[in-house]
Phi, psi and omega in degrees: 000137178295134180305131178091350181283154180282146175300159180303138177085357178246147180294147179293146179270133177274144176301138180296134177295136182291128181285146177295154177298155182298151180297138180287157176276131183258157170065029171264173177295325178294320177298318180299324181292325180205088183278353191292323174298320178295320179293327176297319178297315181297316179303320185279320190252333182209069189294335172231104192232131175283126190224140174278124181272163180303332180286347185099345176287141175260136181215159175272128176261125180251120191241344179272148186301310183298317179293320181297315180298320178297313184295321182296334183253004185278117181293346177280352175258107185273151174271350185277119184293353175295342179276356178294137183286345180247171179269017185297329182294336178279352181252014178078012182268349179233128180094198184271125181304132175090349184291328180290311181295334179272004179060047182238029185279338189275061176239176191296336182279353185238004186231162181242169172300148007273346181298321178300317181299316181295311182292320181296322179299319180293313185286331183298341178297336179279347186239027175293154178306322180293318181294318180294318179298323180292337181276348185303316179299323178293320177298317179295321177299314178297317181300311181295320181297320179292318177294323177304328186290341180228357187299324184284346182281331183083006178203157179192161165259106188293338176286303185294321189263351186221296186295327181283308184288331185303304180291334177298308181294326180294313183289329175297317177300317182295319181288333183097025175284125180304147183303323183291346179259354190289332177292330174297317178297322178299318179295316181294321178297323177297323176294322180294327179270356193052042184271133179224166174293156180304134178093346178270159178286170178295168183294167182293154178299136181079012184297325180297310181297322178295318179296318179300319179297318179294318179296319180298316179297318179294316182297322178300317179292318181295318179297317179298317181293317181292323179297320181292331185256005188293124177295159181297320181248143179290135176273155176302136179072025179302142182293162189292320180297319177297321178296321178292321177296317181298319179297319182290338179267003182232043169087004180273354175059044176265116182283166178297324177297322179293321176299312181297317181296320180292317177298320180297312185289330175294323176292310186295309183279338186275345179253319186294322178298322182284324172307311184287325177299314180291314182294308180296321181294316178297317180299316179298319180293323178291333178274350181232076188299331181290323177290319177299318180297321177298318181292317179297321178297317179296316180297320180296331180271000180083013180264113182266001185297318181291329176296319181294311178290330181294321177298319179296321179292321178294325175296323180284315191291315179207070190288168184284338181247112184280315178235138174294155183293167192302142170229154184224130182291125177272351175202168178293137179210169181241131175231122178056033180085353180264137180271118181261124181280154176303133180092349181287140174283145178231129177241119178273122184271094182298321182297326178283316181298323184282359171239027180282118180294345176288342180244328185241131173291137179043062189295336181270007179258133175277117181227097184297340181267007183303127182260315180278088191218066178278059185295165181252020186304329177247022175090196184195148178086201187292343179261017175306139187304120182294325183269013182304318179299320179291319179298319178297317178300313180295319179296316179295315180297317182296310184291317181297319182289319176302310185290335180275316183278332180236069192295335181257026180303139184210159178295141177250021178206157175287145181307322182285355175271345181283150180239139179258144178294129175287137181177175185257320189264308186270157176229117182197159180280147173287322180208160178215083181287134181225161174232158180191165176292125181306138181244144179292000000 
């Protein structure tokens, strides 16, 4: 008898189907350091999966590109947490801690049309191509000043000394925060990120909510002061808070709470994404010396084309936003074959979608010259990131200036020694120690 054959009169045995590998554990420190193998498993075996989050809230994780793109543009998925089937949003488990108690809920990440349409139209005036281009010299000035502060030392923590302060000062300038107050904003932003200097412990418990409260108090005072001093006619390059006040005083029905909430979310969403873009992007280039060398060669020749495509690739490869912000089903719907009940939270995993082999060739390869690159790093649909042009400008200025002024910059720690900030939405390093030849 042939080995493995069934005895006479008995049915032949079929080889057992190979069982899928066990589901990976999510939201651990090991997962934070490299979530991409786990996301690959989810894409293949459970592309739309109901998952218990560390907060205890259960949400659907959407990981395939086609499903993610559909979900991001689906009007049945609301941004307003009142549609959540549970009361978790009232306990600080959904959204930004402290925003509800500080009366800062009426911003673009929490509202739907028609209010979203009205507020976005007003704020979008600050991010026109002309306005962003006019801001470029200030971004370059900030970039050079920050590098000047550590270039002669031959070492730096690029998160604490460069990637973190650059977007803070830029968004403060855009909002119209006086220069003498901007260091306070830097401190509050650090509390929101639980950001500390290298070697220090993490921020205090509840630091995010405390920072939100301090920012709310400051914004109320600043809005009151600017309204009292507002000129009759807008000056060229008027700051954003003054523009929002002017709109609210000319028939656009923007309340003071809406002005404060919009300023708050531009600060919150406008700096952390750029911190992570610069930090993650620099780290990726330091880990891929051949790609970095190509970019440095292009910059030296005055060719900015690779810098432009390179920023898009860095956004795709290891972008600053790991999961899109919360959405809630307003009715029963189907995504990727999974039935989502009314009231269920949905989280689109941008980091997983942007490495989907069904959409991107060699998705785990960093290719700065990649042309076919419709990544979802800044979202899709009506909630596409309003500040994306400014973030791209800051990212390009930061990386180009670093690689030009500090050409032999290198990691000063082993990759497995680096720590990533634990969190649900954003993805970024706690610190990025580097070394280089001291520059005058």
